[in-house]
C-alpha positions in Angstrom: 6.2 2.6 -22.7 9.9 2.6 -21.5 10.1 -0.8 -19.6 13.7 -0.2 -18.6 12.8 3.1 -16.9 9.7 1.6 -15.2 11.8 -1.4 -14.0 14.5 0.9 -12.6 11.9 2.9 -10.6 10.1 -0.3 -9.4 13.5 -1.8 -8.2 14.4 1.4 -6.5 11.1 1.3 -4.5 12.1 -2.0 -2.9 15.9 -1.7 -2.8 17.8 -0.9 0.3 15.3 -2.5 2.8 13.0 0.4 2.2 9.2 0.5 1.9 6.3 2.9 1.2 4.4 5.2 3.5 0.8 5.2 2.4 -0.5 8.6 3.1 -3.4 8.5 0.5 -6.3 8.5 2.8 -9.2 10.3 1.4 -10.3 13.5 3.2 -13.2 11.6 4.6 -11.1 8.9 6.0 -8.5 11.0 7.5 -11.2 13.3 9.0 -12.6 10.3 10.9 -9.1 9.6 12.3 -8.8 13.2 13.3 -12.1 13.0 15.0 -11.0 10.1 17.1 -8.1 12.2 18.6 -10.1 15.5 18.8 -8.4 17.2 15.9 -10.7 19.6 13.7 -11.2 18.3 10.2 -9.9 21.1 8.2 -7.8 21.3 5.0 -4.9 23.1 6.9 -4.8 20.4 9.6 -4.6 17.7 7.0 -1.8 19.7 5.4 0.0 20.3 8.7 -0.2 16.6 9.5 1.1 15.4 6.0 3.9 18.0 6.4 4.9 16.4 9.7 5.2 13.0 8.1 7.0 14.2 5.0 9.5 16.5 6.8 10.6 13.9 9.5 14.4 14.1 9.2 15.9 10.9 8.0 12.7 9.4 6.8 14.4 8.7 3.4 16.6 6.1 5.2 13.7 3.8 5.5 11.0 5.0 3.1 11.5 4.9 -0.7 8.2 6.5 -1.7 4.9 8.0 -0.3 1.5 7.6 -1.8 -0.4 10.8 -1.9 -4.0 11.8 -2.3 -5.1 14.3 -4.9 -5.5 17.0 -2.3 -2.0 16.4 -0.9 0.0 16.5 -4.0 -1.5 20.0 -4.7 -0.6 21.3 -1.2 2.3 23.3 -0.1 4.2 23.3 3.1 4.2 26.4 5.4 7.4 27.7 3.8 5.7 27.3 0.3 7.4 24.2 -0.8 5.0 21.8 -2.6 4.6 18.7 -0.5 5.7 16.5 -3.4 8.9 18.5 -3.6 9.4 18.1 0.1 9.5 14.3 -0.5 11.8 14.5 -3.5 14.3 16.7 -1.6 14.4 13.9 1.0 15.1 11.2 -1.8 11.6 9.9 -1.5 9.5 9.2 -4.7 6.0 10.9 -4.7 3.3 8.7 -5.7 -0.5 9.2 -6.3 -3.7 7.2 -5.6 -5.6 7.0 -8.8 -8.7 5.1 -8.1 -11.9 6.9 -7.0 -13.0 4.4 -4.5 -14.9 1.1 -4.4 -18.6 1.3 -5.4 -21.5 -1.2 -5.3 -21.2 -3.8 -8.0 -24.2 -4.1 -10.3 -25.6 -7.6 -10.1 -23.9 -8.4 -6.7 -24.7 -5.7 -4.2 -22.7 -7.2 -1.4 -19.6 -6.7 -3.5 -17.8 -3.8 -4.9 -15.9 -2.7 -8.0 -13.2 0.0 -7.9 -14.0 3.0 -10.2 -11.8 5.7 -11.7 -10.9 4.6 -15.3 -12.7 7.5 -17.0 -10.2 10.2 -18.0 -7.4 8.2 -16.4 -4.8 8.8 -19.2 -5.3 12.6 -18.8 -4.9 12.5 -15.0 -1.8 10.3 -15.3 -0.2 13.0 -17.5 -1.1 15.6 -15.0 0.3 13.9 -12.1 3.5 13.0 -14.0 3.9 16.7 -14.6 3.6 17.2 -10.8 6.4 14.9 -10.2 4.7 11.5 -9.4 6.8 8.4 -10.2 4.2 5.7 -9.3 0.5 5.1 -8.7 -1.8 3.0 -6.7 -5.2 1.4 -7.4 -7.0 -0.7 -4.8 -9.6 -3.5 -5.5 -11.5 -4.7 -2.5 -12.4 -8.4 -2.3 -14.7 -9.4 0.5 -15.0 -12.9 2.0 -18.5 -14.0 3.2 -20.9 -16.8 3.0 -21.4 -16.7 -0.7 -18.7 -14.2 -1.7 -16.4 -13.4 -3.4 -18.0 -14.4 -6.7 -15.8 -15.1 -9.8 -17.7 -12.2 -11.3 -16.5 -9.7 -8.7 -12.9 -10.9 -8.9 -12.9 -10.7 -12.7 -14.5 -7.3 -12.9 -11.9 -5.9 -10.3 -9.0 -7.7 -12.1 -10.0 -6.1 -15.4 -10.0 -2.6 -13.9 -6.6 -3.2 -12.2 -5.2 -4.3 -15.4 -6.6 -1.4 -17.4 -5.2 1.1 -14.8 -1.8 -0.6 -14.9 -1.5 -0.5 -18.6 -2.6 3.2 -18.8 -0.1 4.1 -16.1 2.8 2.4 -17.8 1.8 4.1 -21.1 2.0 7.4 -19.2 5.3 6.8 -17.3 4.1 5.7 -13.9 5.0 2.5 -12.2 1.5 0.9 -11.2 1.0 -0.5 -7.7 -1.5 -3.3 -8.2 -3.5 -3.7 -5.0 -6.0 -6.6 -4.8 -6.9 -6.6 -1.2 -8.7 -9.6 0.3 -10.2 -8.0 3.5 -9.6 -9.3 7.0 -13.1 -8.6 7.9 -15.1 -11.7 8.9 -14.8 -14.9 10.9 -13.2 -16.9 8.2 -10.2 -19.1 8.9 -6.7 -18.8 7.4 -7.4 -21.6 4.9 -10.3 -19.6 3.4 -8.2 -16.5 3.1 -5.5 -18.7 1.3 -8.0 -20.0 -1.2 -9.5 -16.6 -2.0 -6.1 -14.9 -2.2 -4.8 -17.5 -4.5 -7.9 -17.3 -6.7 -7.8 -13.6 -6.9 -4.1 -13.3 -7.7 -4.4 -15.9 -10.5 -7.2 -14.0 -12.1 -5.4 -10.6 -11.6 -2.2 -11.8 -13.2 -4.2 -13.4 -16.1 -5.8 -10.0 -16.7 -2.5 -8.2 -16.5 -1.0 -10.5 -19.0 -3.9 -10.3 -21.5 -3.7 -6.4 -21.4 0.0 -6.4 -22.0 1.2 -5.0 -18.7 4.9 -5.3 -18.3 5.4 -7.2 -15.1 8.9 -5.9 -14.7 7.5 -2.4 -14.4 4.9 -2.8 -11.7 4.7 -3.6 -7.9 2.3 -5.9 -6.3 0.5 -4.8 -3.1 -1.3 -7.8 -1.6 -2.7 -8.8 1.7 -1.0 -11.4 3.8 -2.7 -14.7 4.2 -4.3 -14.4 7.6 -7.4 -15.5 9.4 -10.4 -13.0 9.6 -10.4 -10.6 12.4 -13.3 -12.2 14.1 -12.0 -15.8 13.7 -11.6 -17.5 17.1 -8.5 -19.2 16.0 -5.7 -16.9 14.9 -2.6 -18.3 13.1 0.9 -18.0 14.5 3.4 -15.6 13.0 5.3 -18.5 11.4 2.1 -20.0 9.9 1.2 -16.6 8.4 4.7 -16.4 6.9 4.7 -19.9 5.5 1.1 -19.8 4.0 1.7 -16.4 2.5 4.9 -17.5 0.7 3.5 -20.7 -0.4 0.6 -18.9 -2.0 2.7 -16.4 -3.7 5.1 -19.0 -5.1 2.2 -20.6 -6.9 0.8 -17.4 -8.5 3.1 -14.5 -8.5 5.4 -14.4 -11.6 9.2 -14.0 -11.0 9.2 -11.0 -13.3 7.6 -8.9 -10.6 10.4 -6.8 -8.9 8.7 -6.5 -5.6 5.8 -7.4 -3.3 5.0 -4.5 -0.9 2.5 -5.8 1.6 -0.5 -3.8 2.9 -1.2 -4.0 6.6 -5.0 -4.5 6.1 -6.1 -3.9 9.6 -3.2 -5.5 11.4 -1.8 -3.8 14.4 1.5 -2.0 14.0 3.4 -4.8 15.7 1.6 -7.6 13.9 2.4 -6.2 10.4 6.1 -5.9 11.3 6.4 -9.3 12.9 4.8 -11.0 9.9 6.9 -9.2 7.3 10.0 -10.0 9.4 9.1 -13.7 9.6 8.8 -14.0 5.9 12.1 -12.4 5.2 13.9 -14.3 8.0 12.5 -17.7 7.0 12.7 -17.5 3.2 15.7 -16.4 1.3 16.4 -16.4 -2.5 12.8 -15.5 -3.4 12.3 -14.2 -6.9 10.8 -10.9 -5.6 11.8 -8.5 -2.9 9.4 -8.4 0.1 8.7 -5.0 1.6 5.9 -2.9 3.0 3.4 -0.3 1.9 1.8 0.6 5.3 -0.7 3.4 6.2 -2.1 2.9 9.7 0.8 0.5 10.6 3.2 3.3 10.2 1.1 6.3 11.1 -1.2 5.2 13.9 1.2 5.9 17.0 2.5 9.1 15.3 -1.0 10.5 14.7 -2.0 9.8 18.3 1.2 11.4 19.5 0.6 14.6 17.4 -3.0 15.2 18.4 -3.0 18.5 16.4 -0.5 20.2 18.6 2.5 22.0 17.2 4.4 21.2 20.4 4.1 17.4 19.7 5.5 17.5 16.1 9.1 16.4 17.0 7.9 13.6 19.1 5.4 12.4 16.6 8.2 12.5 14.0 10.4 10.4 16.2 7.6 7.9 16.6 7.1 7.6 12.8 10.9 7.2 12.3 11.0 4.4 15.0 8.1 2.5 13.2 9.8 3.0 9.8 13.1 1.8 11.1 11.6 -1.4 12.5 9.8 -2.2 9.2 13.0 -1.6 7.4 14.7 -4.1 9.6 11.9 -6.6 8.9 12.7 -6.2 5.1 15.7 -8.3 5.8 14.6 -10.4 8.7 16.6 -8.2 11.2 13.7 -7.0 13.4 14.4 -7.9 17.1 11.3 -6.6 18.7 9.9 -3.4 19.9 12.6 -2.5 22.4 15.4 -2.9 19.9 
């Protein structure tokens, strides 16, 4: 494990007010999104869409890295350039999703555990050979009447830590993503409690398994009320509660926190990130973004599978990426800026 190299990559991922484009949707997930806009779910259409994203001129001004799915890192652009090389040529690190999805947890069927540890070291070696610089693993924590259980949090934390250690041994910066879902009618206080408990257990597992905190990135949820909660918190309250939570449980050695959007709208995700950076200076970690739908949604709907719409869709992506880059230093001034 070369901690200096891992640390340098992790810092580069959050430097310069840049963030990540999460383009690691599984084929099944992106096919559903294609279906919603009337685009046929084919391998070539998935490739064309990802090529649209990755070839947007100037994307590297705002995006430091892109998370890829296994199919995507193996695909080539129409001119024969591997999609990973397309990113590298734009100054963007290619990354790879390594988990194989959340599956029902034995003993607690309403909860899940993320799988994919079998053969992981070999897969890391392969992806490093394909140019990957970092990886991602998502654990899903649900809030309900009797969940999450300590058992579910601990099992997922153990898997996250094992993944992170294997990545670092193989030369990849691990993104550790324990997502407390927005689904439900719970209030912001419940989300705060569960997020705090989850992060405490995750960092305990990382410490016990020897993960170098200097060579990783945390990708957490923000502290927000459930989507079905009748009382939604203000932007300022979300910022204040999220930072208060992280100050308690996220070690200063972690170079960056790159938030997931987690079902927030494009505008909500940008406004919340901006408020945190505008209200709180001199934090021990850099606050940035790792957004999927909150970067892609408008671009996807603009494209609609039509070659004639590619340039407009790319402009839409760049606009969203620029606004989130501005939010990384509290300089977002609204959608018309």
